[in-house]
C-alpha positions as CSV (number, residue, x, y, z in Angstrom):
1,M,85.5,105.7,121.1
2,G,83.1,106.3,123.9
3,S,80.3,104.6,122.3
4,E,82.3,101.6,122.2
5,R,83.1,101.5,125.9
6,I,79.6,100.9,126.9
7,S,78.1,97.7,124.7
8,R,74.5,98.4,123.5
9,T,73.9,94.6,123.8
10,D,71.6,93.8,126.9
11,S,73.2,91.3,128.2
12,K,76.8,92.8,128.3
13,F,74.9,96.1,129.3
14,D,73.6,94.4,132.5
15,I,77.0,93.1,133.5
16,F,78.6,96.8,132.9
17,I,76.0,98.9,135.1
18,R,76.3,96.3,137.7
19,N,79.9,95.9,138.2
20,T,80.6,99.5,137.5
21,T,78.2,100.7,140.2
22,V,79.9,98.0,142.4
23,A,83.3,99.6,141.8
24,L,81.9,103.3,142.8
25,L,80.4,102.3,146.0
26,A,83.0,100.0,147.2
27,G,86.2,101.1,149.5
28,S,87.0,103.6,151.7
29,P,86.9,106.3,150.3
30,T,84.6,105.0,147.8
31,G,85.7,104.1,144.5
32,A,83.4,107.4,143.2
33,V,85.4,109.7,145.2
34,R,88.7,108.2,144.1
35,L,88.3,108.2,140.8
36,G,86.8,111.9,140.9
37,L,82.6,111.7,140.7
38,T,81.0,114.0,143.0
39,T,78.0,112.9,145.5
40,D,75.4,114.0,142.7
41,Q,77.1,112.0,139.8
42,S,77.8,108.6,142.0
43,D,73.9,108.9,143.0
44,Q,72.3,109.3,139.3
45,W,74.3,106.2,138.7
46,V,73.3,104.0,141.3
47,D,69.7,104.8,140.6
48,Y,70.1,104.1,136.8
49,R,71.6,100.7,138.1
50,D,68.3,100.4,140.5
51,Q,66.1,101.1,137.7
52,W,67.6,98.5,135.1
53,V,67.6,95.5,137.4
54,V,63.9,96.0,137.9
55,I,63.1,96.5,134.2
56,Y,65.4,94.3,132.8
57,P,63.7,91.1,134.3
58,K,60.6,92.2,133.1
59,F,61.8,92.2,129.6
60,T,63.5,88.9,129.7
61,S,60.7,87.2,131.2
62,L,58.5,86.5,128.6
63,S,55.4,86.9,130.9
64,T,55.9,90.4,131.6
65,R,57.7,91.4,128.3
66,T,55.3,94.0,126.8
67,K,56.1,96.7,124.0
68,T,56.0,99.3,126.7
69,V,58.5,97.4,128.7
70,T,60.8,97.4,125.9
71,Q,60.5,101.1,125.2
72,D,61.3,101.6,128.7
73,K,64.4,99.2,128.9
74,N,66.0,100.8,125.7
75,Q,65.1,104.4,126.7
76,L,67.0,103.7,130.2
77,K,70.0,101.9,128.5
78,A,70.0,104.8,126.0
79,D,69.9,107.7,128.8
80,F,72.5,106.0,130.9
81,I,74.8,105.8,128.0
82,E,74.4,109.9,127.3
83,F,74.9,110.4,131.0
84,A,78.1,107.9,131.6
85,Q,80.1,108.4,128.6
86,P,81.4,112.3,129.5
87,L,81.9,110.4,132.9
88,L,84.0,107.7,131.5
89,N,86.7,110.3,129.9
90,R,87.3,111.7,133.2
91,I,87.8,108.5,134.8
92,A,90.1,107.4,132.1
93,V,92.5,110.0,133.0
94,N,92.3,110.4,136.5
95,E,95.3,110.0,138.3
96,N,93.8,107.2,140.7
97,I,92.8,105.0,138.2
98,T,94.0,101.3,138.9
99,T,94.2,98.2,136.4
100,D,91.1,97.0,138.0
101,D,89.3,100.3,137.4
102,R,90.5,100.1,133.9
103,N,89.0,96.5,133.3
104,I,85.6,97.0,135.2
105,F,85.1,100.1,133.1
106,N,86.5,99.2,129.7
107,L,88.7,102.0,130.0
108,P,92.1,100.1,128.2
109,Q,95.0,102.4,128.6
110,R,95.9,103.9,125.2
111,D,99.5,102.4,123.6
112,T,101.6,105.8,123.0
113,T,104.5,104.3,121.5
114,P,104.4,104.7,118.1
115,T,105.1,102.0,115.9
116,R,108.2,101.8,113.9
117,R,107.9,100.9,110.3
118,G,110.4,98.9,108.3
119,A,111.5,98.8,104.8
120,I,109.3,98.4,102.1
121,T,110.8,95.3,100.3
122,D,108.4,95.3,97.6
123,V,107.7,97.6,94.7
124,P,104.6,99.0,92.9
125,F,102.7,97.5,90.0
126,G,100.9,99.9,88.0
127,S,99.9,101.3,84.6
128,L,99.5,105.0,83.2
129,V,96.3,105.5,81.0
130,G,95.8,108.9,78.7
131,K,91.9,110.1,79.6
132,G,92.2,113.1,76.9
133,G,92.7,116.4,77.1
134,G,96.7,115.8,78.6
135,M,95.3,114.0,81.3
136,M,97.1,110.8,82.1
137,E,95.5,108.3,85.1
138,V,97.9,106.6,87.0
139,R,97.4,103.5,88.6
140,A,99.5,101.8,91.3
141,R,99.0,98.5,93.0
142,R,100.4,95.6,95.4
143,E,101.3,92.7,93.8
144,S,98.4,90.6,95.4
145,D,95.6,92.8,94.2
146,A,95.5,91.8,90.9
147,T,93.1,94.4,89.6
148,R,92.5,97.0,91.9
149,S,94.5,99.9,93.0
150,S,96.0,99.7,96.7
151,K,98.5,101.2,98.4
152,H,101.3,99.4,100.3
153,P,100.3,99.3,104.2
154,L,103.8,100.7,105.2
155,A,103.7,103.8,102.6
156,D,102.3,107.2,103.1
157,A,102.4,108.0,99.3
158,V,103.2,106.6,95.8
159,E,105.9,108.5,93.9
160,L,105.7,108.6,89.9
161,R,108.9,109.6,88.3
162,Y,108.3,110.1,84.7
163,L,109.4,111.5,81.0
164,I,107.7,112.4,78.0
165,L,109.7,111.1,74.9
166,N,110.2,112.9,72.0
167,D,107.8,111.9,68.9
168,S,110.7,110.6,67.3
169,T,111.7,108.0,70.5
170,T,109.9,104.8,70.0
171,P,110.3,103.1,73.6
172,P,110.6,99.2,73.5
173,D,107.8,97.4,75.2
174,E,107.1,97.1,78.9
175,G,108.6,94.3,80.3
176,S,110.9,93.3,76.9
177,G,113.9,94.2,78.4
178,G,115.0,97.0,75.9
179,D,117.2,99.9,76.9
180,F,114.7,102.0,79.0
181,P,115.9,105.4,80.4
182,A,116.4,104.8,83.9
183,P,114.6,106.3,86.9
184,E,117.2,108.9,87.8
185,D,117.2,110.0,84.5
186,C,113.3,110.6,84.8
187,R,113.2,114.2,86.2
188,N,109.7,114.9,86.6
189,S,108.1,113.6,89.7
190,V,104.8,113.7,91.3
191,S,103.6,111.9,94.5
192,S,100.4,111.0,95.5
193,K,98.6,109.5,98.9
194,S,96.3,107.9,96.7
195,A,97.0,104.7,94.7
196,L,95.1,106.0,92.1
197,W,95.3,109.4,90.4
198,R,95.4,111.9,87.5
199,V,98.3,114.0,86.4
200,S,98.0,116.6,84.1
201,L,100.8,116.7,81.1
202,G,99.4,119.5,79.3
203,S,97.4,119.4,76.2
204,A,100.8,120.0,74.2
205,A,101.8,116.6,74.9
206,R,98.7,114.9,73.8
207,G,99.8,111.9,71.1
208,K,103.3,111.7,72.8
209,T,104.3,108.6,75.0
210,V,105.0,108.9,78.4
211,L,108.0,106.6,80.8
212,G,107.4,106.4,84.0
213,Y,108.3,104.2,87.4
214,L,106.7,104.1,90.8
215,R,107.7,103.7,94.3
216,W,106.3,103.4,97.5
217,V,107.2,106.3,99.7
218,N,107.5,106.6,103.5
219,L,107.5,110.6,104.0
220,S,109.1,110.6,107.7
221,N,111.8,108.1,107.1
222,P,112.6,107.9,103.1
223,A,115.5,105.3,103.6
224,N,112.4,103.3,104.2
225,N,111.2,103.7,100.6
226,S,110.7,100.7,98.1
227,G,113.0,100.2,95.1
228,W,111.4,101.2,91.7
229,S,108.7,99.4,89.6
230,M,109.4,98.3,86.1
231,P,108.9,100.6,83.6
232,M,105.4,101.7,82.1
233,V,104.6,103.2,79.4
234,G,101.4,105.4,78.1
235,I,100.3,107.4,75.3
236,I,99.0,110.8,76.3
237,S,95.5,111.4,74.9
């Protein structure tokens, strides 16, 4: 976050170093004293500004810009950023900081109020694909992501509830509206924070059919979980 406080774009850096130096020198006590900087730190900040206002015009003028001037300008900017970042961290938490200070030093106040997440109203789409050795690949996605796996932005994880069917059981085709067991009848449950993961069902299950349902999960508030997906079937390979 510290590197974002001081822009590396020359024109924005020029505004920053000039305005912050004025703010540190203004007032009684000075801004530097009020914000907790020592005299040496304040003096060094001013010295960087004084060097900058000499070298930067040489760089912006085509008649005086040279390779050495460019290198000196870049080095001065890098040195100041390294010097100022830890001081900005201290200024950001100083009890005397004002709104004007935050604007000048680019130190926006953190929003510490947690954002509440509402209920997840759409269900996942997904697939179950055998990957050999009794391994099943589980893929979850949002309706808006036609092919790639993706997790709902309000979800912490994806839950799979599944049932391994007996050899003699032939499930109806997906989407046919046949008589599938309900999600609550699928007693096996696994979860993942990834939308694409693998579940080991054991080599003894190879060749059998697995029936599963997916839902988006809010780990901190299960009441906001989504409903269950349409049933999915896959062959364990």
